[in-house]
C-alpha positions in Angstrom: 81.2 -44.3 -63.8 81.5 -40.9 -62.2 78.5 -40.0 -60.2 76.0 -38.0 -62.3 75.0 -34.6 -61.0 71.2 -33.9 -60.8 68.9 -31.2 -59.6 66.6 -32.3 -56.8 62.9 -31.5 -57.4 61.9 -33.5 -54.4 64.8 -34.3 -52.1 65.4 -37.8 -50.7 67.5 -40.9 -51.0 66.6 -44.2 -52.7 68.2 -47.1 -54.6 66.9 -50.0 -56.6 66.9 -51.6 -60.1 66.8 -49.1 -62.9 64.0 -49.0 -65.4 65.0 -46.7 -68.3 63.1 -45.5 -71.4 63.7 -42.6 -73.7 59.9 -42.1 -74.2 57.8 -40.0 -71.9 55.0 -41.7 -70.0 51.5 -40.6 -68.9 50.8 -42.2 -65.5 47.0 -41.8 -66.1 46.0 -44.3 -68.7 49.6 -45.5 -68.8 50.2 -47.0 -65.4 47.8 -49.2 -63.4 47.1 -47.3 -60.1 46.7 -50.5 -58.1 49.7 -52.5 -59.2 52.2 -50.1 -60.8 52.2 -52.0 -64.1 52.7 -50.0 -67.3 49.5 -50.5 -69.3 50.1 -48.1 -72.1 50.3 -50.7 -74.9 52.1 -48.2 -77.2 54.9 -47.6 -74.7 58.3 -49.4 -74.8 57.9 -50.3 -71.0 54.4 -51.9 -71.5 54.0 -54.8 -69.1 56.8 -53.7 -66.8 56.1 -53.0 -63.1 57.4 -49.8 -61.5 57.1 -50.9 -57.9 60.5 -50.5 -56.1 62.4 -49.6 -59.2 64.1 -46.3 -60.1 62.2 -45.1 -63.1 64.1 -43.0 -65.6 62.0 -41.3 -68.3 62.6 -38.0 -70.1 59.3 -36.6 -68.8 55.7 -37.3 -68.2 53.2 -36.6 -71.0 49.4 -36.7 -71.6 47.0 -36.5 -68.8 47.0 -34.1 -65.8 45.7 -37.0 -63.7 49.2 -38.6 -63.6 49.7 -36.9 -60.2 46.7 -38.7 -58.8 48.0 -42.1 -60.0 51.4 -41.4 -58.5 49.8 -40.5 -55.2 47.8 -43.8 -55.2 51.0 -45.8 -55.9 52.8 -44.0 -53.1 50.0 -44.7 -50.6 49.4 -48.3 -51.6 53.1 -49.3 -51.7 53.5 -49.8 -55.5 55.3 -46.6 -56.4 58.8 -46.5 -58.0 61.6 -45.9 -55.6 62.6 -42.7 -57.3 62.0 -40.7 -60.5 64.8 -39.5 -62.8 63.8 -37.0 -65.5 65.4 -34.7 -68.1 62.6 -32.1 -67.8 61.0 -30.8 -64.6 57.6 -32.4 -65.0 55.1 -30.6 -62.8 52.5 -33.4 -63.0 54.6 -36.2 -61.5 56.5 -33.8 -59.1 53.2 -32.6 -57.7 52.0 -36.1 -56.9 55.2 -36.7 -55.0 54.9 -33.3 -53.2 51.3 -33.9 -52.1 52.3 -37.4 -50.8 55.1 -35.7 -48.8 53.2 -32.7 -47.5 49.9 -34.3 -46.5 50.7 -38.0 -46.0 54.3 -38.2 -45.0 55.4 -40.4 -48.0 58.7 -39.5 -49.7 59.7 -40.1 -53.3 62.9 -38.5 -54.6 62.4 -36.7 -58.0 65.6 -35.6 -59.8 66.4 -33.9 -63.1 69.5 -34.8 -65.1 71.0 -33.4 -68.3 70.1 -35.2 -71.5 73.7 -36.5 -71.8 73.8 -37.9 -68.2 70.3 -39.3 -68.6 71.4 -41.2 -71.7 74.4 -42.6 -69.8 72.0 -44.3 -67.3 70.9 -46.7 -70.0 73.8 -48.9 -69.4 73.2 -49.4 -65.7 71.2 -52.1 -63.9 70.8 -50.4 -60.6 71.4 -47.0 -59.1 71.6 -45.0 -55.9 69.8 -41.6 -55.8 70.7 -38.9 -53.3 71.7 -35.3 -52.7 74.9 -35.9 -54.6 73.1 -37.1 -57.7 72.9 -40.5 -59.2 75.6 -43.2 -58.8 76.0 -46.9 -59.0 75.3 -48.9 -55.8 79.0 -49.6 -55.4 79.8 -45.9 -55.4 77.1 -45.1 -52.8 78.8 -45.0 -49.4 75.8 -45.6 -47.3 72.6 -43.6 -47.2 72.8 -39.8 -47.3 70.7 -37.5 -45.2 68.2 -35.6 -47.4 68.9 -31.9 -47.3 66.4 -29.7 -45.4 63.6 -28.4 -47.5 63.5 -24.7 -48.1 60.8 -22.8 -46.3 57.8 -22.3 -48.6 57.9 -18.9 -50.3 61.6 -18.4 -49.8 62.9 -16.4 -52.8 59.4 -15.4 -54.0 57.9 -11.9 -53.9 54.8 -12.5 -51.8 51.8 -10.1 -51.4 50.3 -9.4 -48.0 47.4 -11.7 -49.0 49.9 -14.5 -49.8 51.5 -14.1 -46.4 48.2 -14.2 -44.7 47.2 -17.4 -46.5 50.6 -18.9 -45.6 50.1 -17.9 -41.9 46.7 -19.6 -41.8 44.7 -16.5 -41.4 42.2 -17.8 -44.1 41.9 -21.3 -42.7 43.9 -24.5 -42.5 42.9 -25.8 -45.9 44.0 -22.6 -47.6 47.2 -22.6 -45.6 48.0 -26.2 -46.8 47.1 -25.3 -50.3 49.3 -22.2 -50.3 52.3 -24.2 -49.1 51.9 -26.5 -52.0 51.4 -23.6 -54.5 54.6 -21.9 -53.2 56.7 -25.1 -53.4 55.6 -25.7 -56.9 56.2 -22.1 -57.8 59.8 -22.5 -56.6 60.3 -25.6 -58.6 59.0 -23.9 -61.7 61.3 -20.9 -61.3 58.5 -18.4 -60.7 59.3 -15.3 -58.7 55.8 -14.2 -57.9 52.1 -15.3 -58.0 49.2 -13.9 -60.0 45.5 -13.8 -59.5 43.4 -16.3 -61.5 39.8 -15.6 -62.6 38.6 -19.2 -62.6 39.7 -22.8 -62.1 38.8 -26.2 -63.6 39.4 -29.3 -61.3 40.6 -32.6 -62.8 41.4 -34.1 -59.4 37.7 -35.1 -59.1 38.6 -38.2 -61.1 38.6 -41.2 -58.8 42.0 -42.9 -59.2 41.6 -44.8 -55.9 41.2 -44.3 -52.2 44.0 -41.7 -52.0 42.1 -39.2 -54.3 39.2 -39.3 -51.9 41.4 -39.1 -48.8 43.1 -36.0 -50.2 39.8 -34.2 -51.0 38.2 -35.1 -47.6 41.3 -33.9 -45.8 41.0 -30.5 -47.4 37.2 -30.3 -46.7 37.7 -31.3 -43.1 40.1 -28.4 -42.8 37.4 -26.0 -44.0 38.2 -25.8 -47.7 36.2 -23.3 -49.8 37.1 -22.2 -53.4 37.9 -18.5 -53.8 37.3 -18.3 -57.6 34.5 -19.7 -59.8 35.4 -23.4 -60.2 34.1 -26.1 -62.6 34.6 -29.8 -62.2 36.0 -32.2 -64.8 34.2 -35.4 -65.8 34.2 -37.7 -62.8 34.4 -41.5 -62.9 30.7 -42.3 -62.9 27.4 -40.9 -64.2 26.5 -39.4 -60.8 22.8 -39.5 -61.3 22.5 -43.0 -62.9 25.5 -45.1 -61.9 23.3 -47.5 -59.9 20.9 -47.9 -62.8 23.9 -48.6 -65.1 24.9 -51.5 -62.9 28.2 -50.0 -61.5 29.5 -51.9 -58.5 28.8 -49.8 -55.4 32.4 -50.5 -54.2 33.5 -48.2 -57.0 30.4 -46.1 -57.6 30.0 -44.9 -54.1 33.5 -43.5 -53.5 33.7 -42.2 -57.1 30.4 -40.3 -56.7 31.4 -39.1 -53.2 34.5 -37.6 -54.6 32.5 -35.3 -56.8 30.3 -34.4 -53.9 33.3 -33.5 -51.8 34.5 -31.0 -54.4 31.0 -29.6 -54.7 30.9 -29.1 -50.9 34.0 -26.9 -51.4 32.0 -24.7 -53.7 32.8 -26.1 -57.1 30.0 -26.2 -59.8 28.8 -29.7 -60.7 29.6 -29.2 -64.4 31.2 -32.7 -64.7 32.7 -32.2 -68.2 36.1 -32.7 -69.7 35.2 -29.9 -72.2 34.7 -26.8 -70.0 35.3 -24.6 -73.0 31.8 -25.6 -74.1 30.2 -24.0 -71.0 28.9 -20.5 -70.8 31.6 -19.8 -68.3 34.4 -20.4 -70.9 37.2 -17.8 -70.4 38.0 -14.9 -72.7 41.2 -14.3 -74.7 43.9 -13.2 -72.3 42.2 -14.3 -69.1 44.4 -15.8 -66.5 42.9 -19.2 -65.4 44.0 -22.4 -63.7 42.7 -25.4 -65.6 43.6 -29.0 -65.4 42.5 -31.8 -67.8 45.0 -32.0 -70.7 42.7 -31.4 -73.6 41.0 -28.5 -71.9 44.3 -26.8 -71.1 45.4 -27.1 -74.7 42.1 -25.8 -76.1 41.9 -22.9 -73.6 45.5 -21.7 -74.4 45.4 -22.4 -78.2 41.9 -21.8 -79.4 40.4 -19.4 -76.8 43.7 -17.5 -76.1 43.2 -17.8 -72.3 46.3 -18.4 -70.2 46.9 -21.5 -68.0 49.6 -24.0 -67.3 48.9 -27.6 -67.8 48.1 -27.9 -64.1 48.4 -31.3 -62.3 45.6 -32.8 -60.3 45.7 -31.5 -56.7 47.5 -28.3 -57.7 44.3 -27.3 -59.5 42.3 -27.3 -56.2 45.1 -25.7 -54.3 45.0 -22.7 -56.7 41.2 -22.6 -56.5 41.4 -22.4 -52.7 43.9 -19.6 -52.8 43.0 -17.8 -56.1 46.8 -17.6 -56.7 49.0 -19.3 -59.2 52.7 -19.2 -60.2 53.6 -16.6 -62.8 55.6 -18.7 -65.2 55.3 -20.8 -68.4 52.2 -20.2 -70.5 50.8 -17.6 -68.1 53.3 -15.2 -69.7 54.2 -14.2 -73.3 57.6 -16.0 -73.4 56.1 -19.3 -72.4 53.5 -19.2 -75.2 55.9 -18.9 -78.2 56.3 -21.7 -80.7 59.6 -23.4 -80.9 58.9 -25.8 -83.7 57.6 -24.9 -87.2 55.8 -27.6 -89.1 54.7 -27.0 -92.7 51.7 -29.2 -93.3 50.8 -30.4 -96.8 47.1 -31.1 -96.3 45.7 -33.5 -98.9 42.4 -32.8 -100.7 39.1 -34.2 -99.6 40.1 -35.3 -96.1 37.5 -36.4 -93.6 37.2 -35.5 -89.9 39.7 -38.2 -88.9 42.5 -36.0 -90.3 42.7 -33.5 -87.4 42.9 -36.0 -84.5 45.4 -38.1 -86.5 47.5 -34.9 -87.2 47.3 -33.8 -83.6 48.5 -37.3 -82.4 51.4 -37.3 -84.8 52.4 -33.7 -84.1 52.4 -34.3 -80.4 54.9 -37.2 -80.9 57.1 -34.9 -83.0 57.2 -32.0 -80.6 57.5 -33.5 -77.1 57.3 -30.6 -74.8 57.9 -27.9 -77.4 55.1 -25.7 -78.6 54.5 -26.1 -82.4 53.4 -23.7 -85.1 51.5 -25.5 -88.0 51.6 -23.7 -91.3 49.6 -24.6 -94.4 46.1 -25.1 -92.9 44.9 -21.5 -93.3 42.7 -22.2 -96.4 41.2 -25.3 -94.7 40.0 -23.1 -91.8 39.4 -26.0 -89.3 36.4 -25.3 -87.2 36.3 -25.6 -83.4 35.3 -29.3 -83.4 38.3 -30.0 -85.6 40.5 -28.0 -83.3 39.0 -29.8 -80.3 39.9 -33.2 -81.8 43.3 -32.0 -82.8 44.1 -30.6 -79.4 42.9 -33.7 -77.5 45.1 -36.0 -79.6 48.0 -33.5 -79.4 47.7 -33.4 -75.6 47.8 -37.2 -75.4 51.3 -37.5 -76.9 52.8 -34.1 -76.0 53.7 -32.4 -72.8 53.3 -28.9 -74.3 50.5 -26.7 -73.0 49.4 -25.4 -76.4 49.8 -25.2 -80.2 49.5 -22.5 -82.9 48.0 -22.8 -86.3 48.9 -20.0 -88.7 46.0 -17.8 -89.6 43.6 -19.9 -87.4 44.4 -19.6 -83.7 44.4 -16.2 -82.0 48.2 -15.8 -81.4 49.3 -16.9 -84.8 48.2 -14.1 -87.2 51.7 -14.3 -88.6 54.7 -16.6 -88.3 56.5 -13.8 -86.5 53.8 -13.4 -83.9 53.7 -17.1 -83.1 57.5 -17.4 -82.8 57.8 -14.2 -80.8 60.1 -12.7 -83.4 62.7 -15.5 -83.0 63.6 -18.3 -85.4 62.2 -21.8 -85.0 64.5 -24.2 -83.2 63.3 -26.9 -85.6 61.6 -26.6 -89.0 59.8 -29.7 -90.3 57.7 -30.7 -93.2 54.7 -33.0 -93.0 52.8 -34.9 -95.7 49.9 -37.3 -95.6 52.3 -40.2 -96.1 54.1 -39.3 -92.9 50.8 -39.9 -90.9 50.4 -43.6 -92.0 52.5 -45.0 -89.1 50.3 -43.1 -86.6 47.2 -44.4 -88.3 48.5 -47.9 -87.9 49.3 -47.2 -84.3 45.7 -46.1 -83.6 43.8 -48.6 -85.8 45.3 -51.8 -84.5 42.3 -54.2 -84.3 42.4 -57.1 -86.6 38.8 -58.4 -86.1 36.3 -56.6 -88.3 33.4 -57.4 -86.0 32.8 -54.4 -83.7 30.6 -54.7 -80.6 30.9 -51.0 -79.4 31.2 -47.6 -81.1 32.5 -45.2 -78.4 32.0 -41.5 -79.1 32.6 -38.3 -77.1 36.2 -38.2 -75.9 36.4 -35.3 -75.2 32.7 -34.7 -74.5 30.6 -34.1 -77.6 29.7 -30.5 -78.5 26.2 -29.5 -79.6 27.5 -29.2 -83.2 28.9 -32.7 -83.0 25.5 -34.0 -81.8 23.9 -32.3 -84.8 26.3 -34.0 -87.2 25.8 -37.3 -85.5 22.0 -37.0 -85.7 22.2 -36.2 -89.4 24.3 -39.3 -90.0 21.9 -41.5 -88.0 18.6 -40.0 -89.3 16.4 -42.8 -90.7 19.0 -45.6 -90.0 19.2 -48.3 -87.4 22.2 -49.6 -85.6 23.2 -53.3 -85.9 21.7 -55.4 -83.0 25.2 -56.6 -82.0 26.9 -53.2 -81.9 26.2 -50.7 -79.1 26.7 -47.0 -79.6 27.5 -45.0 -76.5 28.0 -41.2 -76.5 29.5 -39.3 -73.5 28.8 -35.6 -73.0 28.4 -33.0 -70.4 25.0 -32.3 -68.7 24.8 -28.8 -70.3 25.3 -30.1 -73.8 22.9 -33.0 -73.2 20.2 -30.6 -72.2 20.8 -28.4 -75.3 20.8 -31.4 -77.6 17.6 -32.6 -76.0 15.9 -29.3 -76.7 17.2 -29.3 -80.3 15.7 -32.7 -80.9 19.0 -34.4 -81.5 18.7 -36.8 -78.5 15.4 -38.1 -79.8 16.8 -38.8 -83.2 19.9 -40.5 -81.8 17.9 -42.6 -79.3 15.7 -43.8 -82.2 18.9 -45.0 -83.9 19.9 -46.8 -80.8 22.4 -44.5 -79.2 22.9 -44.6 -75.4 23.9 -41.4 -73.6 26.2 -41.2 -70.5 26.8 -37.9 -68.8 29.2 -36.8 -66.1 32.0 -39.2 -67.0 34.1 -39.9 -70.1 35.6 -42.8 -71.9 39.0 -42.7 -70.1 37.2 -43.4 -66.9 34.5 -45.9 -68.1 34.8 -49.6 -67.6 32.4 -52.5 -67.3 29.4 -52.8 -67.1 28.9 -49.4 -68.9 31.4 -50.6 -71.4 29.5 -53.8 -72.5 31.3 -56.8 -71.1 30.9 -58.8 -74.4 32.9 -56.2 -76.2 36.0 -57.6 -77.8 36.6 -54.8 -80.4 35.5 -51.2 -80.3 35.7 -48.3 -82.7 36.1 -44.6 -82.0 36.8 -41.3 -83.8 38.9 -40.1 -80.9 42.6 -40.5 -81.3 42.9 -39.9 -77.5 40.7 -42.8 -76.7 42.2 -45.0 -79.4 45.6 -44.5 -77.7 44.4 -45.2 -74.1 41.6 -47.8 -74.7 43.8 -50.9 -75.2 45.4 -50.3 -71.8 42.4 -49.0 -69.9 39.8 -51.4 -71.3 41.8 -54.4 -72.6 39.9 -54.1 -75.9 41.2 -53.9 -79.5 40.5 -50.6 -81.3 39.5 -49.5 -84.7 40.0 -45.8 -85.4 38.1 -43.8 -88.1 36.0 -40.8 -89.0 32.6 -40.1 -87.4 30.8 -41.3 -90.6 32.9 -44.5 -90.6 31.9 -45.1 -87.0 28.2 -44.8 -87.8 28.6 -47.0 -90.9 30.2 -49.6 -88.7 27.4 -49.3 -86.2 24.9 -50.0 -88.9 26.8 -53.0 -90.4 28.3 -54.4 -87.2 31.6 -54.7 -88.9 34.4 -52.3 -89.7 35.8 -52.6 -93.2 39.3 -51.7 -92.1 41.2 -49.7 -94.6 43.2 -46.4 -94.6 41.2 -43.5 -96.0 42.1 -42.6 -99.6 43.6 -39.2 -98.5 46.3 -41.0 -96.5 47.6 -42.5 -99.8 47.4 -39.3 -101.7 
């Protein structure tokens, strides 16, 4: 085989057994941060260990926290030897960059053409270096990695940018600026822009490395320069001890949130920052992490942000500067795939998360335009559920729905006057395979109904209260709702919390289902049910439990009976 040329995103040399897949992988929720095992039970590599192997995947996908998981793996010795991609994935690249810049750990990250990537499938082991990818027999010894370019080379920097880079605004801002500039170069940006606010996802405790990173910045005098909110953290900060969380986990997880607050971030602790009073306006330039929040901000609010990886989010918050590229500009927001959706009559609220999950799989990293939903007029809760599911299976930063989202008043506007690269049609029958993927449990007995991923809105609390009014949950089935502090206070004032507590609902704030484990997740749980396609995807790997998926009403019916009468909804067979 002729050596395959590749573009180095992070330079270096490595070799090892090849682990190849043609399916993108989210490291958060898809890879165990302690061992390197692939725990995404929907992925072709499920059960494989990444440690010491050259991992070849087209791209990452899903969560912005993948960078944090990769950093953990690099610092605990269970990382892959190298990453080979077909798309320049910012999330995984950023994890490798932070490990290199702040901790001295190296991981080569390279991009190949789709044709050359496919050719790798036949190989058992490879050598990765400056010349590209070759077999071990072709590699004539280890190559010296090329010298890294000076941060900022080739970019138009303002006087303020140069002052940050020179350390005139402190050591933390200087380190942050170096990382921002290196990512800008990898993304092909030529200049930076000001952002008006940031949302930090790196406050999720992925392991010791996440806390080491934050403390290192704080020790260097880190202070945010723009209004900054915090994502859901890994514990209910005010009640984790009362909930029985092991201090070995609870203390560092809570401390991580405190470190970011010490940098000046607001203790919002929600994965749905678009529900806060500080939600951005249409056209506002922001720097948000958390995949569902990014997709909602871009698609529904019309704000402008990339799908920022953990750690790059705080670097931008410390500098107030972000790369001008991708979905910050008009060209990076245009749809490339048009999907004509035939919406069946009388759907329930499971339709939109199911549709988002399926569309994300169809589109990969391409932004879609959905046509045919204008008359349905999905509300913001439906768009929230769609976006969270879409962000789980797609790497794209946004979607458009004709006549619904702010940049899709017409097909021409959403496509930017160009033709769609792909034009697909979608009927209810096409969604059945995705339903079967999400609703995999075989035991009808359900010990837990898990709601609030992403965090519940006030209107969702109202609908939930109406469904529970005058009813009682089954004694063997717990119902737990996660939501942000602000919405919990609003729901309390509105009387919804009292109604739901009378039904038997438990509330958990500050954290979310993708971070929750035992004992908050009841240890006796064998099967859970959720209305979140995002959690239905991640839960088997994260919690080890079987999952039923269904509408909110179906979840509450199950909570009352203690059993899920598993069946596809009638509209799926229309």
